[in-house]
PDB file of N, CA, C and O in Angstrom:
ATOM      1  N   MET A   1      -4.318 -37.463  11.089  1.00  0.00           N
ATOM      2  CA  MET A   1      -4.804 -36.211  10.562  1.00  0.00           C
ATOM      3  C   MET A   1      -3.642 -35.387  10.022  1.00  0.00           C
ATOM      4  O   MET A   1      -2.545 -35.395  10.581  1.00  0.00           O
ATOM      5  N   ALA A   2      -3.892 -34.694   8.953  1.00  0.00           N
ATOM      6  CA  ALA A   2      -2.881 -33.845   8.354  1.00  0.00           C
ATOM      7  C   ALA A   2      -2.798 -32.522   9.111  1.00  0.00           C
ATOM      8  O   ALA A   2      -3.803 -31.987   9.578  1.00  0.00           O
ATOM      9  N   LYS A   3      -1.576 -32.014   9.217  1.00  0.00           N
ATOM     10  CA  LYS A   3      -1.400 -30.725   9.875  1.00  0.00           C
ATOM     11  C   LYS A   3      -1.886 -29.619   8.966  1.00  0.00           C
ATOM     12  O   LYS A   3      -1.647 -29.634   7.759  1.00  0.00           O
ATOM     13  N   GLU A   4      -2.577 -28.652   9.564  1.00  0.00           N
ATOM     14  CA  GLU A   4      -3.021 -27.499   8.788  1.00  0.00           C
ATOM     15  C   GLU A   4      -1.891 -26.482   8.725  1.00  0.00           C
ATOM     16  O   GLU A   4      -1.170 -26.276   9.702  1.00  0.00           O
ATOM     17  N   LYS A   5      -1.747 -25.861   7.585  1.00  0.00           N
ATOM     18  CA  LYS A   5      -0.720 -24.846   7.419  1.00  0.00           C
ATOM     19  C   LYS A   5      -1.232 -23.533   8.005  1.00  0.00           C
ATOM     20  O   LYS A   5      -2.254 -23.008   7.563  1.00  0.00           O
ATOM     21  N   VAL A   6      -0.524 -23.007   8.995  1.00  0.00           N
ATOM     22  CA  VAL A   6      -0.938 -21.776   9.672  1.00  0.00           C
ATOM     23  C   VAL A   6      -0.013 -20.645   9.246  1.00  0.00           C
ATOM     24  O   VAL A   6       1.209 -20.778   9.311  1.00  0.00           O
ATOM     25  N   LYS A   7      -0.597 -19.532   8.810  1.00  0.00           N
ATOM     26  CA  LYS A   7       0.198 -18.366   8.450  1.00  0.00           C
ATOM     27  C   LYS A   7       0.614 -17.635   9.712  1.00  0.00           C
ATOM     28  O   LYS A   7      -0.175 -17.495  10.647  1.00  0.00           O
ATOM     29  N   ASP A   8       1.840 -17.176   9.736  1.00  0.00           N
ATOM     30  CA  ASP A   8       2.306 -16.393  10.871  1.00  0.00           C
ATOM     31  C   ASP A   8       1.636 -15.028  10.859  1.00  0.00           C
ATOM     32  O   ASP A   8       1.437 -14.431   9.801  1.00  0.00           O
ATOM     33  N   VAL A   9       1.291 -14.542  12.043  1.00  0.00           N
ATOM     34  CA  VAL A   9       0.675 -13.225  12.153  1.00  0.00           C
ATOM     35  C   VAL A   9       1.725 -12.144  11.937  1.00  0.00           C
ATOM     36  O   VAL A   9       1.468 -11.152  11.256  1.00  0.00           O
ATOM     37  N   ARG A  10       2.915 -12.333  12.519  1.00  0.00           N
ATOM     38  CA  ARG A  10       3.994 -11.362  12.372  1.00  0.00           C
ATOM     39  C   ARG A  10       4.944 -11.826  11.262  1.00  0.00           C
ATOM     40  O   ARG A  10       5.379 -12.977  11.229  1.00  0.00           O
ATOM     41  N   VAL A  11       5.247 -10.897  10.360  1.00  0.00           N
ATOM     42  CA  VAL A  11       6.143 -11.208   9.249  1.00  0.00           C
ATOM     43  C   VAL A  11       7.324 -10.239   9.271  1.00  0.00           C
ATOM     44  O   VAL A  11       7.182  -9.092   9.694  1.00  0.00           O
ATOM     45  N   SER A  12       8.481 -10.698   8.818  1.00  0.00           N
ATOM     46  CA  SER A  12       9.662  -9.851   8.712  1.00  0.00           C
ATOM     47  C   SER A  12       9.588  -9.037   7.432  1.00  0.00           C
ATOM     48  O   SER A  12       9.229  -9.560   6.378  1.00  0.00           O
ATOM     49  N   VAL A  13       9.929  -7.750   7.524  1.00  0.00           N
ATOM     50  CA  VAL A  13       9.925  -6.873   6.361  1.00  0.00           C
ATOM     51  C   VAL A  13      11.247  -6.112   6.317  1.00  0.00           C
ATOM     52  O   VAL A  13      11.908  -5.934   7.340  1.00  0.00           O
ATOM     53  N   ILE A  14      11.617  -5.670   5.132  1.00  0.00           N
ATOM     54  CA  ILE A  14      12.822  -4.869   4.933  1.00  0.00           C
ATOM     55  C   ILE A  14      12.382  -3.465   4.549  1.00  0.00           C
ATOM     56  O   ILE A  14      11.588  -3.286   3.625  1.00  0.00           O
ATOM     57  N   LEU A  15      12.903  -2.466   5.265  1.00  0.00           N
ATOM     58  CA  LEU A  15      12.613  -1.064   4.969  1.00  0.00           C
ATOM     59  C   LEU A  15      13.829  -0.472   4.275  1.00  0.00           C
ATOM     60  O   LEU A  15      14.963  -0.686   4.703  1.00  0.00           O
ATOM     61  N   GLU A  16      13.588   0.282   3.190  1.00  0.00           N
ATOM     62  CA  GLU A  16      14.674   0.857   2.406  1.00  0.00           C
ATOM     63  C   GLU A  16      14.502   2.362   2.314  1.00  0.00           C
ATOM     64  O   GLU A  16      13.386   2.854   2.142  1.00  0.00           O
ATOM     65  N   CYS A  17      15.606   3.099   2.430  1.00  0.00           N
ATOM     66  CA  CYS A  17      15.593   4.567   2.374  1.00  0.00           C
ATOM     67  C   CYS A  17      15.155   5.019   0.986  1.00  0.00           C
ATOM     68  O   CYS A  17      15.680   4.543  -0.020  1.00  0.00           O
ATOM     69  N   THR A  18      14.195   5.937   0.933  1.00  0.00           N
ATOM     70  CA  THR A  18      13.689   6.395  -0.361  1.00  0.00           C
ATOM     71  C   THR A  18      14.622   7.414  -1.011  1.00  0.00           C
ATOM     72  O   THR A  18      14.695   7.471  -2.239  1.00  0.00           O
ATOM     73  N   SER A  19      15.332   8.215  -0.228  1.00  0.00           N
ATOM     74  CA  SER A  19      16.212   9.208  -0.833  1.00  0.00           C
ATOM     75  C   SER A  19      17.510   8.584  -1.343  1.00  0.00           C
ATOM     76  O   SER A  19      18.068   9.070  -2.327  1.00  0.00           O
ATOM     77  N   CYS A  20      18.005   7.530  -0.709  1.00  0.00           N
ATOM     78  CA  CYS A  20      19.213   6.844  -1.190  1.00  0.00           C
ATOM     79  C   CYS A  20      18.942   6.129  -2.506  1.00  0.00           C
ATOM     80  O   CYS A  20      19.823   6.054  -3.363  1.00  0.00           O
ATOM     81  N   VAL A  21      17.740   5.607  -2.673  1.00  0.00           N
ATOM     82  CA  VAL A  21      17.388   4.897  -3.905  1.00  0.00           C
ATOM     83  C   VAL A  21      17.398   5.866  -5.076  1.00  0.00           C
ATOM     84  O   VAL A  21      17.844   5.521  -6.171  1.00  0.00           O
ATOM     85  N   ARG A  22      16.903   7.087  -4.844  1.00  0.00           N
ATOM     86  CA  ARG A  22      16.838   8.078  -5.925  1.00  0.00           C
ATOM     87  C   ARG A  22      18.222   8.517  -6.369  1.00  0.00           C
ATOM     88  O   ARG A  22      18.453   8.706  -7.563  1.00  0.00           O
ATOM     89  N   LYS A  23      19.153   8.684  -5.425  1.00  0.00           N
ATOM     90  CA  LYS A  23      20.476   9.201  -5.781  1.00  0.00           C
ATOM     91  C   LYS A  23      21.557   8.129  -5.733  1.00  0.00           C
ATOM     92  O   LYS A  23      22.729   8.452  -5.543  1.00  0.00           O
ATOM     93  N   SER A  24      21.192   6.867  -5.901  1.00  0.00           N
ATOM     94  CA  SER A  24      22.172   5.781  -5.804  1.00  0.00           C
ATOM     95  C   SER A  24      23.211   5.825  -6.932  1.00  0.00           C
ATOM     96  O   SER A  24      24.274   5.217  -6.810  1.00  0.00           O
ATOM     97  N   PHE A  25      22.919   6.527  -8.014  1.00  0.00           N
ATOM     98  CA  PHE A  25      23.867   6.606  -9.113  1.00  0.00           C
ATOM     99  C   PHE A  25      24.925   7.683  -8.864  1.00  0.00           C
ATOM    100  O   PHE A  25      25.918   7.733  -9.590  1.00  0.00           O
ATOM    101  N   ASN A  26      24.740   8.559  -7.843  1.00  0.00           N
ATOM    102  CA  ASN A  26      25.723   9.588  -7.522  1.00  0.00           C
ATOM    103  C   ASN A  26      26.909   9.006  -6.763  1.00  0.00           C
ATOM    104  O   ASN A  26      26.793   7.955  -6.132  1.00  0.00           O
ATOM    105  N   LYS A  27      28.031   9.676  -6.824  1.00  0.00           N
ATOM    106  CA  LYS A  27      29.217   9.243  -6.090  1.00  0.00           C
ATOM    107  C   LYS A  27      29.072   9.550  -4.596  1.00  0.00           C
ATOM    108  O   LYS A  27      29.731   8.910  -3.775  1.00  0.00           O
ATOM    109  N   LYS A  28      28.220  10.519  -4.226  1.00  0.00           N
ATOM    110  CA  LYS A  28      28.049  10.901  -2.827  1.00  0.00           C
ATOM    111  C   LYS A  28      27.499   9.747  -2.006  1.00  0.00           C
ATOM    112  O   LYS A  28      27.934   9.527  -0.876  1.00  0.00           O
ATOM    113  N   SER A  29      26.558   9.017  -2.556  1.00  0.00           N
ATOM    114  CA  SER A  29      25.929   7.912  -1.838  1.00  0.00           C
ATOM    115  C   SER A  29      26.788   6.664  -1.980  1.00  0.00           C
ATOM    116  O   SER A  29      26.999   6.166  -3.086  1.00  0.00           O
ATOM    117  N   SER A  30      27.282   6.164  -0.849  1.00  0.00           N
ATOM    118  CA  SER A  30      28.141   4.989  -0.904  1.00  0.00           C
ATOM    119  C   SER A  30      27.363   3.694  -0.717  1.00  0.00           C
ATOM    120  O   SER A  30      27.953   2.614  -0.729  1.00  0.00           O
ATOM    121  N   GLY A  31      26.045   3.787  -0.544  1.00  0.00           N
ATOM    122  CA  GLY A  31      25.249   2.587  -0.369  1.00  0.00           C
ATOM    123  C   GLY A  31      23.786   2.912  -0.183  1.00  0.00           C
ATOM    124  O   GLY A  31      23.390   4.077  -0.217  1.00  0.00           O
ATOM    125  N   ILE A  32      22.990   1.893   0.013  1.00  0.00           N
ATOM    126  CA  ILE A  32      21.563   2.055   0.259  1.00  0.00           C
ATOM    127  C   ILE A  32      21.293   1.565   1.666  1.00  0.00           C
ATOM    128  O   ILE A  32      21.616   0.429   2.013  1.00  0.00           O
ATOM    129  N   SER A  33      20.698   2.427   2.473  1.00  0.00           N
ATOM    130  CA  SER A  33      20.441   2.086   3.864  1.00  0.00           C
ATOM    131  C   SER A  33      19.166   1.259   3.975  1.00  0.00           C
ATOM    132  O   SER A  33      18.144   1.601   3.381  1.00  0.00           O
ATOM    133  N   ARG A  34      19.232   0.162   4.745  1.00  0.00           N
ATOM    134  CA  ARG A  34      18.082  -0.716   4.944  1.00  0.00           C
ATOM    135  C   ARG A  34      17.967  -1.097   6.416  1.00  0.00           C
ATOM    136  O   ARG A  34      18.970  -1.254   7.111  1.00  0.00           O
ATOM    137  N   TYR A  35      16.744  -1.241   6.872  1.00  0.00           N
ATOM    138  CA  TYR A  35      16.439  -1.735   8.213  1.00  0.00           C
ATOM    139  C   TYR A  35      15.579  -2.983   8.079  1.00  0.00           C
ATOM    140  O   TYR A  35      14.823  -3.118   7.117  1.00  0.00           O
ATOM    141  N   THR A  36      15.691  -3.890   9.035  1.00  0.00           N
ATOM    142  CA  THR A  36      14.839  -5.069   9.092  1.00  0.00           C
ATOM    143  C   THR A  36      13.976  -4.968  10.330  1.00  0.00           C
ATOM    144  O   THR A  36      14.480  -4.678  11.415  1.00  0.00           O
ATOM    145  N   THR A  37      12.671  -5.206  10.185  1.00  0.00           N
ATOM    146  CA  THR A  37      11.740  -5.137  11.303  1.00  0.00           C
ATOM    147  C   THR A  37      10.622  -6.142  11.080  1.00  0.00           C
ATOM    148  O   THR A  37      10.635  -6.887  10.100  1.00  0.00           O
ATOM    149  N   GLN A  38       9.658  -6.161  11.989  1.00  0.00           N
ATOM    150  CA  GLN A  38       8.511  -7.041  11.856  1.00  0.00           C
ATOM    151  C   GLN A  38       7.237  -6.219  11.882  1.00  0.00           C
ATOM    152  O   GLN A  38       7.187  -5.143  12.478  1.00  0.00           O
ATOM    153  N   LYS A  39       6.201  -6.742  11.225  1.00  0.00           N
ATOM    154  CA  LYS A  39       4.900  -6.088  11.274  1.00  0.00           C
ATOM    155  C   LYS A  39       3.815  -7.143  11.402  1.00  0.00           C
ATOM    156  O   LYS A  39       4.013  -8.298  11.024  1.00  0.00           O
ATOM    157  N   ASN A  40       2.687  -6.748  11.926  1.00  0.00           N
ATOM    158  CA  ASN A  40       1.527  -7.607  12.056  1.00  0.00           C
ATOM    159  C   ASN A  40       0.749  -7.526  10.750  1.00  0.00           C
ATOM    160  O   ASN A  40       0.276  -6.452  10.377  1.00  0.00           O
ATOM    161  N   ARG A  41       0.613  -8.640  10.057  1.00  0.00           N
ATOM    162  CA  ARG A  41      -0.010  -8.612   8.731  1.00  0.00           C
ATOM    163  C   ARG A  41      -1.500  -8.280   8.775  1.00  0.00           C
ATOM    164  O   ARG A  41      -2.052  -7.819   7.776  1.00  0.00           O
ATOM    165  N   TYR A  42      -2.166  -8.505   9.916  1.00  0.00           N
ATOM    166  CA  TYR A  42      -3.597  -8.217  10.005  1.00  0.00           C
ATOM    167  C   TYR A  42      -3.862  -6.752  10.349  1.00  0.00           C
ATOM    168  O   TYR A  42      -4.819  -6.170   9.838  1.00  0.00           O
ATOM    169  N   ASN A  43      -3.038  -6.144  11.202  1.00  0.00           N
ATOM    170  CA  ASN A  43      -3.237  -4.744  11.576  1.00  0.00           C
ATOM    171  C   ASN A  43      -2.726  -3.779  10.517  1.00  0.00           C
ATOM    172  O   ASN A  43      -3.291  -2.697  10.358  1.00  0.00           O
ATOM    173  N   THR A  44      -1.682  -4.133   9.796  1.00  0.00           N
ATOM    174  CA  THR A  44      -1.119  -3.281   8.749  1.00  0.00           C
ATOM    175  C   THR A  44      -0.970  -4.075   7.458  1.00  0.00           C
ATOM    176  O   THR A  44       0.135  -4.504   7.125  1.00  0.00           O
ATOM    177  N   PRO A  45      -2.063  -4.278   6.726  1.00  0.00           N
ATOM    178  CA  PRO A  45      -1.962  -5.046   5.478  1.00  0.00           C
ATOM    179  C   PRO A  45      -1.266  -4.269   4.360  1.00  0.00           C
ATOM    180  O   PRO A  45      -0.727  -4.876   3.436  1.00  0.00           O
ATOM    181  N   SER A  46      -1.271  -2.941   4.431  1.00  0.00           N
ATOM    182  CA  SER A  46      -0.618  -2.151   3.398  1.00  0.00           C
ATOM    183  C   SER A  46       0.887  -2.073   3.685  1.00  0.00           C
ATOM    184  O   SER A  46       1.357  -2.561   4.713  1.00  0.00           O
ATOM    185  N   GLU A  47       1.628  -1.458   2.769  1.00  0.00           N
ATOM    186  CA  GLU A  47       3.071  -1.342   2.942  1.00  0.00           C
ATOM    187  C   GLU A  47       3.394  -0.413   4.100  1.00  0.00           C
ATOM    188  O   GLU A  47       2.735   0.608   4.295  1.00  0.00           O
ATOM    189  N   LEU A  48       4.405  -0.776   4.860  1.00  0.00           N
ATOM    190  CA  LEU A  48       4.835  -0.012   6.020  1.00  0.00           C
ATOM    191  C   LEU A  48       5.727   1.141   5.569  1.00  0.00           C
ATOM    192  O   LEU A  48       6.561   0.973   4.679  1.00  0.00           O
ATOM    193  N   GLU A  49       5.549   2.324   6.189  1.00  0.00           N
ATOM    194  CA  GLU A  49       6.356   3.492   5.863  1.00  0.00           C
ATOM    195  C   GLU A  49       6.694   4.211   7.164  1.00  0.00           C
ATOM    196  O   GLU A  49       5.797   4.651   7.884  1.00  0.00           O
ATOM    197  N   LEU A  50       7.988   4.331   7.467  1.00  0.00           N
ATOM    198  CA  LEU A  50       8.453   4.946   8.707  1.00  0.00           C
ATOM    199  C   LEU A  50       9.543   5.967   8.414  1.00  0.00           C
ATOM    200  O   LEU A  50      10.203   5.908   7.377  1.00  0.00           O
ATOM    201  N   ARG A  51       9.725   6.916   9.354  1.00  0.00           N
ATOM    202  CA  ARG A  51      10.842   7.858   9.267  1.00  0.00           C
ATOM    203  C   ARG A  51      11.933   7.380  10.213  1.00  0.00           C
ATOM    204  O   ARG A  51      11.714   7.254  11.418  1.00  0.00           O
ATOM    205  N   LYS A  52      13.115   7.114   9.652  1.00  0.00           N
ATOM    206  CA  LYS A  52      14.243   6.627  10.433  1.00  0.00           C
ATOM    207  C   LYS A  52      15.509   7.351   9.988  1.00  0.00           C
ATOM    208  O   LYS A  52      15.508   8.040   8.968  1.00  0.00           O
ATOM    209  N   PHE A  53      16.580   7.195  10.747  1.00  0.00           N
ATOM    210  CA  PHE A  53      17.835   7.864  10.432  1.00  0.00           C
ATOM    211  C   PHE A  53      18.610   7.082   9.380  1.00  0.00           C
ATOM    212  O   PHE A  53      18.791   5.870   9.502  1.00  0.00           O
ATOM    213  N   CYS A  54      19.065   7.781   8.353  1.00  0.00           N
ATOM    214  CA  CYS A  54      19.881   7.186   7.286  1.00  0.00           C
ATOM    215  C   CYS A  54      21.330   7.608   7.501  1.00  0.00           C
ATOM    216  O   CYS A  54      21.636   8.800   7.541  1.00  0.00           O
ATOM    217  N   ARG A  55      22.214   6.633   7.638  1.00  0.00           N
ATOM    218  CA  ARG A  55      23.615   6.971   7.894  1.00  0.00           C
ATOM    219  C   ARG A  55      24.332   7.470   6.647  1.00  0.00           C
ATOM    220  O   ARG A  55      25.382   8.103   6.762  1.00  0.00           O
ATOM    221  N   TYR A  56      23.801   7.207   5.474  1.00  0.00           N
ATOM    222  CA  TYR A  56      24.418   7.698   4.249  1.00  0.00           C
ATOM    223  C   TYR A  56      23.978   9.128   3.931  1.00  0.00           C
ATOM    224  O   TYR A  56      24.785   9.942   3.480  1.00  0.00           O
ATOM    225  N   CYS A  57      22.695   9.436   4.167  1.00  0.00           N
ATOM    226  CA  CYS A  57      22.183  10.794   3.955  1.00  0.00           C
ATOM    227  C   CYS A  57      22.493  11.689   5.148  1.00  0.00           C
ATOM    228  O   CYS A  57      22.491  12.913   5.022  1.00  0.00           O
ATOM    229  N   LYS A  58      22.758  11.086   6.305  1.00  0.00           N
ATOM    230  CA  LYS A  58      23.024  11.775   7.558  1.00  0.00           C
ATOM    231  C   LYS A  58      21.856  12.648   8.010  1.00  0.00           C
ATOM    232  O   LYS A  58      22.052  13.755   8.510  1.00  0.00           O
ATOM    233  N   LYS A  59      20.626  12.127   7.824  1.00  0.00           N
ATOM    234  CA  LYS A  59      19.421  12.809   8.287  1.00  0.00           C
ATOM    235  C   LYS A  59      18.282  11.803   8.363  1.00  0.00           C
ATOM    236  O   LYS A  59      18.407  10.674   7.887  1.00  0.00           O
ATOM    237  N   HIS A  60      17.184  12.213   8.957  1.00  0.00           N
ATOM    238  CA  HIS A  60      16.004  11.358   9.042  1.00  0.00           C
ATOM    239  C   HIS A  60      15.271  11.401   7.708  1.00  0.00           C
ATOM    240  O   HIS A  60      14.967  12.478   7.195  1.00  0.00           O
ATOM    241  N   THR A  61      14.991  10.238   7.153  1.00  0.00           N
ATOM    242  CA  THR A  61      14.307  10.130   5.867  1.00  0.00           C
ATOM    243  C   THR A  61      13.192   9.096   5.961  1.00  0.00           C
ATOM    244  O   THR A  61      13.073   8.380   6.955  1.00  0.00           O
ATOM    245  N   THR A  62      12.392   9.033   4.928  1.00  0.00           N
ATOM    246  CA  THR A  62      11.294   8.072   4.870  1.00  0.00           C
ATOM    247  C   THR A  62      11.807   6.734   4.366  1.00  0.00           C
ATOM    248  O   THR A  62      12.535   6.664   3.376  1.00  0.00           O
ATOM    249  N   TYR A  63      11.419   5.683   5.058  1.00  0.00           N
ATOM    250  CA  TYR A  63      11.762   4.321   4.687  1.00  0.00           C
ATOM    251  C   TYR A  63      10.483   3.596   4.297  1.00  0.00           C
ATOM    252  O   TYR A  63       9.480   3.680   5.005  1.00  0.00           O
ATOM    253  N   ARG A  64      10.512   2.887   3.175  1.00  0.00           N
ATOM    254  CA  ARG A  64       9.355   2.127   2.704  1.00  0.00           C
ATOM    255  C   ARG A  64       9.698   0.653   2.658  1.00  0.00           C
ATOM    256  O   ARG A  64      10.851   0.257   2.489  1.00  0.00           O
ATOM    257  N   GLU A  65       8.662  -0.140   2.814  1.00  0.00           N
ATOM    258  CA  GLU A  65       8.801  -1.593   2.760  1.00  0.00           C
ATOM    259  C   GLU A  65       9.076  -2.014   1.316  1.00  0.00           C
ATOM    260  O   GLU A  65       8.459  -1.507   0.379  1.00  0.00           O
ATOM    261  N   ILE A  66      10.016  -2.952   1.154  1.00  0.00           N
ATOM    262  CA  ILE A  66      10.304  -3.482  -0.171  1.00  0.00           C
ATOM    263  C   ILE A  66       9.951  -4.958  -0.194  1.00  0.00           C
ATOM    264  O   ILE A  66       9.901  -5.608   0.850  1.00  0.00           O
ATOM    265  N   ASN A  67       9.706  -5.484  -1.385  1.00  0.00           N
ATOM    266  CA  ASN A  67       9.405  -6.908  -1.555  1.00  0.00           C
ATOM    267  C   ASN A  67      10.709  -7.678  -1.627  1.00  0.00           C
ATOM    268  O   ASN A  67      11.695  -7.194  -2.183  1.00  0.00           O
ATOM    269  N   LYS A  68      10.715  -8.868  -1.068  1.00  0.00           N
ATOM    270  CA  LYS A  68      11.918  -9.702  -1.063  1.00  0.00           C
ATOM    271  C   LYS A  68      12.130 -10.364  -2.384  1.00  0.00           C
ATOM    272  O   LYS A  68      13.099 -11.104  -2.555  1.00  0.00           O
TER     273      LYS A  68
END
């Protein structure tokens, strides 16, 4: 019998700071802050959005899921 391909329930996602992306062309921002986490694809089918600390902005900002 052939093995069935099973999709993983938990997937790895990359969260990117929204304020660093907007001002990435400025000299003040030395980089784009990103976090890696996991989400359950069945409970949260939409894009994940969290508030986390950005070390480049030095404050809590909104992080959105980006496509790989």
